[in-house]
DRENDRENMI-841017 format. One record per residue (C-alpha): x, y, z. Coordinates in Angstrom, 1 decimal, decimal comma. Example, Ala and Ser with C-alpha at 12.3 -4.5 7.8 and 13.67 -1.06 7.14 Angstrom:
<rec><x>12,3</x><y>-4,5</y><z>7,8</z></rec>
<rec><x>13,7</x><y>-1,1</y><z>7,1</z></rec>
***
This chain:
<rec><x>0,0</x><y>0,0</y><z>0,0</z></rec>
<rec><x>1,3</x><y>3,4</y><z>-0,9</z></rec>
<rec><x>2,1</x><y>6,0</y><z>1,8</z></rec>
<rec><x>-0,3</x><y>8,5</y><z>0,2</z></rec>
<rec><x>-3,2</x><y>6,0</y><z>0,5</z></rec>
<rec><x>-2,3</x><y>5,5</y><z>4,2</z></rec>
<rec><x>-2,5</x><y>9,3</y><z>4,7</z></rec>
<rec><x>-5,8</x><y>9,3</y><z>2,9</z></rec>
<rec><x>-7,2</x><y>6,6</y><z>5,1</z></rec>
<rec><x>-5,9</x><y>8,4</y><z>8,2</z></rec>
<rec><x>-7,5</x><y>11,7</y><z>7,1</z></rec>
<rec><x>-10,7</x><y>9,9</y><z>6,3</z></rec>
<rec><x>-10,7</x><y>8,8</y><z>10,0</z></rec>
<rec><x>-10,1</x><y>5,0</y><z>9,4</z></rec>
<rec><x>-9,4</x><y>3,7</y><z>13,0</z></rec>
<rec><x>-7,3</x><y>0,8</y><z>11,7</z></rec>
<rec><x>-5,0</x><y>3,2</y><z>9,8</z></rec>
<rec><x>-4,8</x><y>5,5</y><z>12,8</z></rec>
<rec><x>-3,9</x><y>2,6</y><z>15,1</z></rec>
<rec><x>-1,2</x><y>1,4</y><z>12,7</z></rec>
<rec><x>0,3</x><y>4,9</y><z>12,3</z></rec>
<rec><x>0,4</x><y>5,3</y><z>16,1</z></rec>
<rec><x>2,2</x><y>2,0</y><z>16,4</z></rec>
<rec><x>4,8</x><y>3,1</y><z>13,9</z></rec>
<rec><x>5,6</x><y>6,3</y><z>15,8</z></rec>
<rec><x>5,6</x><y>4,4</y><z>19,1</z></rec>
<rec><x>8,0</x><y>1,8</y><z>17,8</z></rec>
<rec><x>10,2</x><y>4,3</y><z>16,0</z></rec>
<rec><x>9,7</x><y>2,5</y><z>12,6</z></rec>
<rec><x>12,0</x><y>3,5</y><z>9,8</z></rec>
<rec><x>9,2</x><y>5,3</y><z>7,9</z></rec>
<rec><x>7,7</x><y>7,0</y><z>10,9</z></rec>
<rec><x>9,4</x><y>10,3</y><z>10,2</z></rec>
<rec><x>8,2</x><y>10,4</y><z>6,6</z></rec>
<rec><x>4,7</x><y>9,6</y><z>7,8</z></rec>
<rec><x>4,8</x><y>12,5</y><z>10,4</z></rec>
<rec><x>6,1</x><y>14,9</y><z>7,8</z></rec>
<rec><x>2,9</x><y>14,3</y><z>5,8</z></rec>
<rec><x>0,6</x><y>14,3</y><z>8,9</z></rec>
<rec><x>1,9</x><y>17,6</y><z>10,3</z></rec>
<rec><x>0,3</x><y>20,0</y><z>7,7</z></rec>
<rec><x>-3,0</x><y>18,4</y><z>8,3</z></rec>
<rec><x>-3,0</x><y>19,1</y><z>12,1</z></rec>
<rec><x>-4,2</x><y>22,1</y><z>14,1</z></rec>
<rec><x>-8,0</x><y>21,6</y><z>14,1</z></rec>
<rec><x>-8,5</x><y>19,6</y><z>17,3</z></rec>
<rec><x>-8,8</x><y>20,9</y><z>20,8</z></rec>
<rec><x>-6,2</x><y>19,0</y><z>22,9</z></rec>
<rec><x>-7,1</x><y>18,6</y><z>26,6</z></rec>
<rec><x>-4,5</x><y>17,4</y><z>29,1</z></rec>
<rec><x>-5,7</x><y>15,8</y><z>32,3</z></rec>
<rec><x>-3,2</x><y>15,2</y><z>35,0</z></rec>
<rec><x>-3,1</x><y>14,7</y><z>38,8</z></rec>
<rec><x>-2,0</x><y>12,3</y><z>41,4</z></rec>
<rec><x>-2,9</x><y>8,6</y><z>41,1</z></rec>
<rec><x>-6,2</x><y>7,8</y><z>42,7</z></rec>
<rec><x>-7,7</x><y>11,2</y><z>41,8</z></rec>
<rec><x>-10,3</x><y>9,6</y><z>39,6</z></rec>
<rec><x>-8,9</x><y>10,9</y><z>36,3</z></rec>
<rec><x>-10,2</x><y>7,9</y><z>34,3</z></rec>
<rec><x>-13,8</x><y>8,5</y><z>35,4</z></rec>
<rec><x>-13,5</x><y>12,2</y><z>34,7</z></rec>
<rec><x>-12,1</x><y>11,5</y><z>31,2</z></rec>
<rec><x>-14,9</x><y>8,9</y><z>30,6</z></rec>
<rec><x>-17,7</x><y>11,4</y><z>31,6</z></rec>
<rec><x>-16,1</x><y>14,3</y><z>29,7</z></rec>
<rec><x>-15,8</x><y>12,2</y><z>26,5</z></rec>
<rec><x>-19,5</x><y>11,2</y><z>26,9</z></rec>
<rec><x>-20,5</x><y>14,9</y><z>26,9</z></rec>
<rec><x>-18,4</x><y>15,5</y><z>23,7</z></rec>
<rec><x>-20,0</x><y>12,5</y><z>22,1</z></rec>
<rec><x>-23,5</x><y>13,8</y><z>23,0</z></rec>
<rec><x>-22,5</x><y>17,0</y><z>21,1</z></rec>
<rec><x>-21,7</x><y>14,9</y><z>18,1</z></rec>
<rec><x>-17,9</x><y>15,3</y><z>18,3</z></rec>
<rec><x>-15,5</x><y>12,5</y><z>17,7</z></rec>
<rec><x>-13,1</x><y>11,9</y><z>20,7</z></rec>
<rec><x>-9,6</x><y>10,6</y><z>20,9</z></rec>
<rec><x>-8,3</x><y>9,4</y><z>24,3</z></rec>
<rec><x>-4,5</x><y>8,8</y><z>24,8</z></rec>
<rec><x>-3,6</x><y>7,4</y><z>28,2</z></rec>
<rec><x>0,0</x><y>7,8</y><z>29,1</z></rec>
<rec><x>1,2</x><y>5,2</y><z>31,6</z></rec>
<rec><x>5,0</x><y>5,1</y><z>32,0</z></rec>
<rec><x>4,8</x><y>2,3</y><z>34,5</z></rec>
<rec><x>2,6</x><y>0,1</y><z>32,2</z></rec>
<rec><x>3,9</x><y>-3,3</y><z>31,4</z></rec>
<rec><x>1,6</x><y>-3,4</y><z>28,3</z></rec>
<rec><x>2,9</x><y>-3,0</y><z>24,8</z></rec>
<rec><x>1,2</x><y>-1,3</y><z>21,8</z></rec>
<rec><x>-2,4</x><y>-0,4</y><z>22,1</z></rec>
<rec><x>-3,4</x><y>-2,4</y><z>25,2</z></rec>
<rec><x>-6,3</x><y>-0,8</y><z>27,0</z></rec>
<rec><x>-5,4</x><y>-0,3</y><z>30,6</z></rec>
<rec><x>-7,0</x><y>-2,5</y><z>33,2</z></rec>
<rec><x>-8,8</x><y>0,4</y><z>34,9</z></rec>
<rec><x>-10,4</x><y>1,2</y><z>31,6</z></rec>
<rec><x>-12,7</x><y>-1,8</y><z>31,8</z></rec>
<rec><x>-15,5</x><y>0,6</y><z>33,0</z></rec>
<rec><x>-14,9</x><y>2,6</y><z>29,8</z></rec>
<rec><x>-16,4</x><y>-0,3</y><z>27,8</z></rec>
<rec><x>-19,4</x><y>1,7</y><z>26,7</z></rec>
<rec><x>-17,1</x><y>4,3</y><z>25,2</z></rec>
<rec><x>-14,7</x><y>1,7</y><z>23,7</z></rec>
<rec><x>-17,5</x><y>0,2</y><z>21,8</z></rec>
<rec><x>-18,5</x><y>3,6</y><z>20,4</z></rec>
<rec><x>-17,1</x><y>4,0</y><z>16,8</z></rec>
<rec><x>-16,7</x><y>7,8</y><z>17,4</z></rec>
<rec><x>-14,2</x><y>7,2</y><z>20,3</z></rec>
<rec><x>-10,6</x><y>6,1</y><z>19,8</z></rec>
<rec><x>-8,8</x><y>4,9</y><z>23,0</z></rec>
<rec><x>-5,1</x><y>4,2</y><z>23,1</z></rec>
<rec><x>-2,7</x><y>3,6</y><z>25,9</z></rec>
<rec><x>1,0</x><y>4,6</y><z>25,6</z></rec>
<rec><x>3,7</x><y>2,9</y><z>27,6</z></rec>
<rec><x>7,4</x><y>3,5</y><z>27,9</z></rec>
<rec><x>9,3</x><y>2,7</y><z>24,7</z></rec>
<rec><x>12,9</x><y>1,4</y><z>24,5</z></rec>
<rec><x>16,1</x><y>2,7</y><z>25,9</z></rec>
<rec><x>15,9</x><y>5,9</y><z>24,0</z></rec>
<rec><x>12,9</x><y>7,0</y><z>25,9</z></rec>
<rec><x>10,7</x><y>8,7</y><z>23,4</z></rec>
<rec><x>7,5</x><y>8,3</y><z>25,3</z></rec>
<rec><x>6,8</x><y>12,1</y><z>25,3</z></rec>
<rec><x>7,6</x><y>12,4</y><z>21,6</z></rec>
<rec><x>5,5</x><y>9,4</y><z>20,6</z></rec>
<rec><x>2,5</x><y>10,7</y><z>22,6</z></rec>
<rec><x>2,6</x><y>14,1</y><z>20,9</z></rec>
<rec><x>2,9</x><y>12,3</y><z>17,5</z></rec>
<rec><x>-0,1</x><y>10,1</y><z>18,4</z></rec>
<rec><x>-2,1</x><y>13,2</y><z>19,2</z></rec>
<rec><x>-1,1</x><y>14,8</y><z>15,8</z></rec>
<rec><x>-2,3</x><y>11,6</y><z>14,0</z></rec>
<rec><x>-5,7</x><y>11,8</y><z>15,8</z></rec>
<rec><x>-5,9</x><y>15,5</y><z>15,0</z></rec>
<rec><x>-5,2</x><y>14,8</y><z>11,3</z></rec>
<rec><x>-7,8</x><y>12,0</y><z>11,5</z></rec>
<rec><x>-10,5</x><y>14,5</y><z>12,4</z></rec>
<rec><x>-11,0</x><y>13,8</y><z>16,1</z></rec>
<rec><x>-12,4</x><y>17,2</y><z>17,3</z></rec>
<rec><x>-11,5</x><y>16,6</y><z>21,0</z></rec>
<rec><x>-8,3</x><y>14,8</y><z>22,0</z></rec>
<rec><x>-7,8</x><y>14,0</y><z>25,7</z></rec>
<rec><x>-4,4</x><y>13,1</y><z>27,0</z></rec>
<rec><x>-4,7</x><y>11,5</y><z>30,4</z></rec>
<rec><x>-1,4</x><y>10,9</y><z>32,3</z></rec>
<rec><x>-1,4</x><y>8,2</y><z>34,9</z></rec>
<rec><x>1,7</x><y>9,4</y><z>36,7</z></rec>
<rec><x>2,9</x><y>12,8</y><z>37,8</z></rec>
<rec><x>6,6</x><y>12,5</y><z>36,8</z></rec>
<rec><x>8,6</x><y>15,0</y><z>34,7</z></rec>
<rec><x>7,8</x><y>13,1</y><z>31,5</z></rec>
<rec><x>4,1</x><y>13,4</y><z>32,1</z></rec>
<rec><x>4,2</x><y>17,1</y><z>33,0</z></rec>
<rec><x>6,1</x><y>17,7</y><z>29,8</z></rec>
<rec><x>3,5</x><y>15,8</y><z>27,8</z></rec>
<rec><x>0,6</x><y>17,7</y><z>29,4</z></rec>
<rec><x>2,3</x><y>21,0</y><z>28,6</z></rec>
<rec><x>1,7</x><y>20,3</y><z>25,0</z></rec>
<rec><x>-2,1</x><y>20,3</y><z>25,4</z></rec>
<rec><x>-4,1</x><y>23,4</y><z>24,5</z></rec>
<rec><x>-5,9</x><y>23,3</y><z>27,9</z></rec>
<rec><x>-4,6</x><y>21,5</y><z>30,9</z></rec>
<rec><x>-6,9</x><y>20,3</y><z>33,7</z></rec>
<rec><x>-5,2</x><y>19,4</y><z>37,0</z></rec>
<rec><x>-7,3</x><y>16,9</y><z>39,0</z></rec>
<rec><x>-7,1</x><y>17,0</y><z>42,8</z></rec>
<rec><x>-9,1</x><y>15,2</y><z>45,6</z></rec>
<rec><x>-10,0</x><y>16,4</y><z>49,0</z></rec>
<rec><x>-7,9</x><y>15,2</y><z>52,0</z></rec>
<rec><x>-5,1</x><y>13,5</y><z>50,1</z></rec>
<rec><x>-2,6</x><y>16,4</y><z>50,7</z></rec>
<rec><x>-1,9</x><y>16,2</y><z>47,0</z></rec>
<rec><x>-2,5</x><y>19,9</y><z>46,6</z></rec>
<rec><x>1,0</x><y>20,3</y><z>48,1</z></rec>
<rec><x>2,3</x><y>17,4</y><z>46,1</z></rec>
<rec><x>0,9</x><y>19,1</y><z>43,0</z></rec>
<rec><x>2,8</x><y>22,2</y><z>43,8</z></rec>
<rec><x>6,0</x><y>20,2</y><z>44,2</z></rec>
<rec><x>5,6</x><y>18,5</y><z>40,8</z></rec>
<rec><x>5,4</x><y>21,9</y><z>39,1</z></rec>
<rec><x>1,8</x><y>21,1</y><z>38,2</z></rec>
<rec><x>0,4</x><y>24,4</y><z>39,7</z></rec>
<rec><x>2,1</x><y>26,4</y><z>37,0</z></rec>
<rec><x>0,7</x><y>24,2</y><z>34,1</z></rec>
<rec><x>-2,9</x><y>24,1</y><z>35,3</z></rec>
<rec><x>-5,4</x><y>26,1</y><z>33,3</z></rec>
<rec><x>-8,3</x><y>24,6</y><z>35,2</z></rec>
<rec><x>-8,3</x><y>22,8</y><z>38,6</z></rec>
<rec><x>-10,9</x><y>20,1</y><z>39,1</z></rec>
<rec><x>-11,5</x><y>18,9</y><z>42,7</z></rec>
<rec><x>-12,9</x><y>15,5</y><z>42,0</z></rec>
<rec><x>-14,7</x><y>13,3</y><z>44,6</z></rec>
<rec><x>-16,1</x><y>16,6</y><z>45,9</z></rec>
<rec><x>-18,6</x><y>14,8</y><z>48,0</z></rec>
<rec><x>-15,8</x><y>13,9</y><z>50,4</z></rec>
<rec><x>-14,8</x><y>15,7</y><z>53,6</z></rec>
<rec><x>-12,2</x><y>18,5</y><z>53,2</z></rec>
<rec><x>-13,3</x><y>19,8</y><z>49,9</z></rec>
<rec><x>-13,5</x><y>23,4</y><z>51,1</z></rec>
<rec><x>-10,1</x><y>23,2</y><z>52,7</z></rec>
<rec><x>-8,6</x><y>21,9</y><z>49,4</z></rec>
<rec><x>-10,4</x><y>24,7</y><z>47,5</z></rec>
<rec><x>-9,0</x><y>27,4</y><z>49,8</z></rec>
<rec><x>-5,5</x><y>25,9</y><z>49,5</z></rec>
<rec><x>-5,6</x><y>25,9</y><z>45,7</z></rec>
<rec><x>-7,0</x><y>29,5</y><z>45,8</z></rec>
<rec><x>-4,1</x><y>30,6</y><z>48,0</z></rec>
<rec><x>-1,6</x><y>29,0</y><z>45,7</z></rec>
<rec><x>-3,2</x><y>30,5</y><z>42,7</z></rec>
<rec><x>-3,1</x><y>33,9</y><z>44,2</z></rec>
<rec><x>0,7</x><y>33,7</y><z>44,5</z></rec>
<rec><x>1,2</x><y>32,5</y><z>40,9</z></rec>
<rec><x>1,0</x><y>35,3</y><z>38,3</z></rec>
<rec><x>0,3</x><y>34,1</y><z>34,8</z></rec>
<rec><x>1,7</x><y>35,9</y><z>31,8</z></rec>
<rec><x>-1,5</x><y>35,6</y><z>29,8</z></rec>
<rec><x>-3,8</x><y>37,0</y><z>32,5</z></rec>
<rec><x>-6,0</x><y>33,9</y><z>32,6</z></rec>
<rec><x>-7,5</x><y>33,1</y><z>36,1</z></rec>
<rec><x>-7,6</x><y>29,3</y><z>36,4</z></rec>
<rec><x>-11,1</x><y>28,4</y><z>37,7</z></rec>
<rec><x>-11,7</x><y>25,7</y><z>40,3</z></rec>
<rec><x>-14,5</x><y>23,3</y><z>39,4</z></rec>
<rec><x>-15,9</x><y>20,7</y><z>41,8</z></rec>
<rec><x>-16,9</x><y>17,4</y><z>40,4</z></rec>
<rec><x>-18,1</x><y>14,0</y><z>41,4</z></rec>
<rec><x>-17,3</x><y>12,0</y><z>38,3</z></rec>
<rec><x>-18,9</x><y>8,7</y><z>39,2</z></rec>
<rec><x>-22,2</x><y>10,5</y><z>39,8</z></rec>
<rec><x>-21,7</x><y>12,7</y><z>36,7</z></rec>
<rec><x>-21,8</x><y>15,9</y><z>38,8</z></rec>
<rec><x>-19,9</x><y>19,0</y><z>37,7</z></rec>
<rec><x>-18,9</x><y>17,5</y><z>34,3</z></rec>
<rec><x>-20,9</x><y>20,1</y><z>32,3</z></rec>
<rec><x>-19,2</x><y>22,8</y><z>34,3</z></rec>
<rec><x>-15,8</x><y>21,3</y><z>33,6</z></rec>
<rec><x>-16,6</x><y>21,2</y><z>29,8</z></rec>
<rec><x>-17,8</x><y>24,8</y><z>30,0</z></rec>
<rec><x>-14,6</x><y>25,9</y><z>31,8</z></rec>
<rec><x>-12,5</x><y>24,2</y><z>29,1</z></rec>
<rec><x>-14,5</x><y>26,0</y><z>26,4</z></rec>
<rec><x>-14,0</x><y>29,3</y><z>28,2</z></rec>
<rec><x>-10,3</x><y>28,8</y><z>28,5</z></rec>
<rec><x>-10,0</x><y>28,0</y><z>24,8</z></rec>
<rec><x>-12,0</x><y>31,1</y><z>23,9</z></rec>
<rec><x>-9,8</x><y>33,3</y><z>26,1</z></rec>
<rec><x>-6,7</x><y>31,8</y><z>24,5</z></rec>
<rec><x>-7,9</x><y>32,6</y><z>21,0</z></rec>
<rec><x>-8,5</x><y>36,2</y><z>22,0</z></rec>
<rec><x>-5,0</x><y>36,7</y><z>23,5</z></rec>
<rec><x>-1,5</x><y>36,5</y><z>22,1</z></rec>
<rec><x>-0,5</x><y>34,0</y><z>24,7</z></rec>
<rec><x>-1,4</x><y>31,1</y><z>22,5</z></rec>
<rec><x>1,3</x><y>32,1</y><z>20,0</z></rec>
<rec><x>4,0</x><y>32,0</y><z>22,8</z></rec>
<rec><x>2,6</x><y>28,7</y><z>24,0</z></rec>
<rec><x>2,7</x><y>27,2</y><z>20,5</z></rec>
<rec><x>6,3</x><y>28,4</y><z>20,0</z></rec>
<rec><x>7,4</x><y>26,9</y><z>23,3</z></rec>
<rec><x>5,7</x><y>23,6</y><z>22,4</z></rec>
<rec><x>7,4</x><y>23,6</y><z>18,9</z></rec>
<rec><x>10,8</x><y>24,3</y><z>20,5</z></rec>
<rec><x>10,2</x><y>21,4</y><z>22,9</z></rec>
<rec><x>9,2</x><y>19,0</y><z>20,1</z></rec>
<rec><x>12,3</x><y>19,9</y><z>18,1</z></rec>
<rec><x>14,5</x><y>19,3</y><z>21,1</z></rec>
<rec><x>12,8</x><y>16,0</y><z>21,9</z></rec>
<rec><x>13,3</x><y>14,8</y><z>18,3</z></rec>
<rec><x>16,9</x><y>16,0</y><z>18,3</z></rec>
<rec><x>17,7</x><y>14,2</y><z>21,6</z></rec>
<rec><x>16,2</x><y>11,0</y><z>20,3</z></rec>
<rec><x>17,9</x><y>11,2</y><z>16,9</z></rec>
<rec><x>21,3</x><y>12,1</y><z>18,3</z></rec>
<rec><x>21,1</x><y>9,3</y><z>20,9</z></rec>
<rec><x>20,1</x><y>6,8</y><z>18,2</z></rec>
<rec><x>23,0</x><y>7,9</y><z>16,0</z></rec>
<rec><x>25,5</x><y>7,6</y><z>18,9</z></rec>
<rec><x>24,3</x><y>4,1</y><z>19,6</z></rec>
<rec><x>24,0</x><y>3,0</y><z>16,0</z></rec>
<rec><x>26,0</x><y>0,1</y><z>14,7</z></rec>
<rec><x>26,5</x><y>-3,5</y><z>15,9</z></rec>
<rec><x>29,5</x><y>-2,7</y><z>18,2</z></rec>
<rec><x>27,8</x><y>0,2</y><z>20,0</z></rec>
<rec><x>25,9</x><y>-2,0</y><z>22,4</z></rec>
<rec><x>29,0</x><y>-4,0</y><z>23,3</z></rec>
<rec><x>31,0</x><y>-0,8</y><z>23,8</z></rec>
<rec><x>28,2</x><y>0,5</y><z>26,0</z></rec>
<rec><x>28,3</x><y>-2,7</y><z>28,1</z></rec>
<rec><x>32,0</x><y>-2,5</y><z>28,4</z></rec>
<rec><x>32,0</x><y>1,1</y><z>29,5</z></rec>
<rec><x>29,2</x><y>0,5</y><z>31,9</z></rec>
<rec><x>31,2</x><y>-2,3</y><z>33,6</z></rec>
<rec><x>34,3</x><y>0,0</y><z>33,8</z></rec>
<rec><x>32,2</x><y>2,9</y><z>35,3</z></rec>
<rec><x>30,5</x><y>0,5</y><z>37,8</z></rec>
<rec><x>33,8</x><y>-0,9</y><z>39,0</z></rec>
<rec><x>35,2</x><y>2,7</y><z>39,2</z></rec>
<rec><x>37,9</x><y>2,0</y><z>36,6</z></rec>
<rec><x>36,6</x><y>4,9</y><z>34,6</z></rec>
<rec><x>34,3</x><y>7,9</y><z>35,1</z></rec>
<rec><x>31,0</x><y>8,3</y><z>33,2</z></rec>
<rec><x>32,3</x><y>11,6</y><z>31,5</z></rec>
<rec><x>35,2</x><y>10,0</y><z>29,8</z></rec>
<rec><x>32,9</x><y>7,0</y><z>28,9</z></rec>
<rec><x>30,6</x><y>9,4</y><z>27,0</z></rec>
<rec><x>33,6</x><y>11,1</y><z>25,3</z></rec>
<rec><x>34,7</x><y>7,7</y><z>24,1</z></rec>
<rec><x>31,2</x><y>6,9</y><z>22,7</z></rec>
<rec><x>31,1</x><y>10,3</y><z>20,9</z></rec>
<rec><x>34,7</x><y>10,0</y><z>19,5</z></rec>
<rec><x>34,1</x><y>6,5</y><z>18,4</z></rec>
<rec><x>31,5</x><y>7,7</y><z>15,9</z></rec>
***
C-alpha cells in the first residue's frame, strides 16, 4: 500500500489506519518520520485537553464522563492514556479502563494507551505524535490522560491546549501538585470526589496557591468541583474548558505557548535522533556494556565514557 493512500485513510478517519500509524511512531519505525512529515500540515484543528493529577484522583472516570459529553455534542473523541509504568505494549487498554467499555464500543471514540518505549525514551515524543495523528484523522477533541505525575508526564501535558489538574480532598496532593510543578501548568483545577470531607479546605489551599502565581496571559484558572462517578460538575468542567479556549484565542499568549511547544518538540526529536545515532551500529551495544562495567567498577568515570562513545563515531 502506498504511503499516500495510508495518509488518505488516516485523514478519512479510518481507525485501523490510525492505530497502525500510532504503532509506527511508538516503535520508531523507519518510515515514521516520513509519515509524520505528511501528517503535520493536516493538524491544528483539534482541541487537545491534558488531564493530570496524582494517582487515585479519579482521572479515568472524569475522562470517561467528559468524553461522553463531547459524544453527545456529536464530536469524535480521541483518548490517549500515558502510563509510563505500564507493562503493556502497543495499544493495550489499561485494566482500569474496563469501565470505559461503553465508550470503547463507540465508533466515534478512539482509546489508546501509551507505555514507555525502548532505551531511547521517546514516550513524550511518541505521545505528541499520536495526538497529531488523531488530529489529522478529524477527532475534534483529544484528551491526554497521564497516569503518573513525573517529569515526563508534566512535559506531555504542557503540549495540550488546555490543561486540567485533578485534585481530591484530603489527600494532601495539593501540596504534592505544587512540588511536581503542576500548579504552573494548570489552566483549570478540578476537585474530584467533591462529596468527600475536606473539599472546602482543598479549594482554599488551591485558591491561596493560585493567588501567589502570576500568569503571563492573565487567565485566572477556575476551580471546578466534580463527582465524576455521579456525573456531577462535568458540564461545568466542559464549559470551563470552552471558556479557557475562547480566552486563549482572543489573546496573544497562544502564540507563545505554541512556540514553546514547537521548540520542545524539536529538542525531543533531536535528543532521540542524536542518541540513536550515537548508539547506531553493531558494536555500540558491546561498547556501552564494556563502558558501563568500567564505570560500575570505578575503573573509569562516566564523563570519559561518554567522550569515548562520541569520539568512536
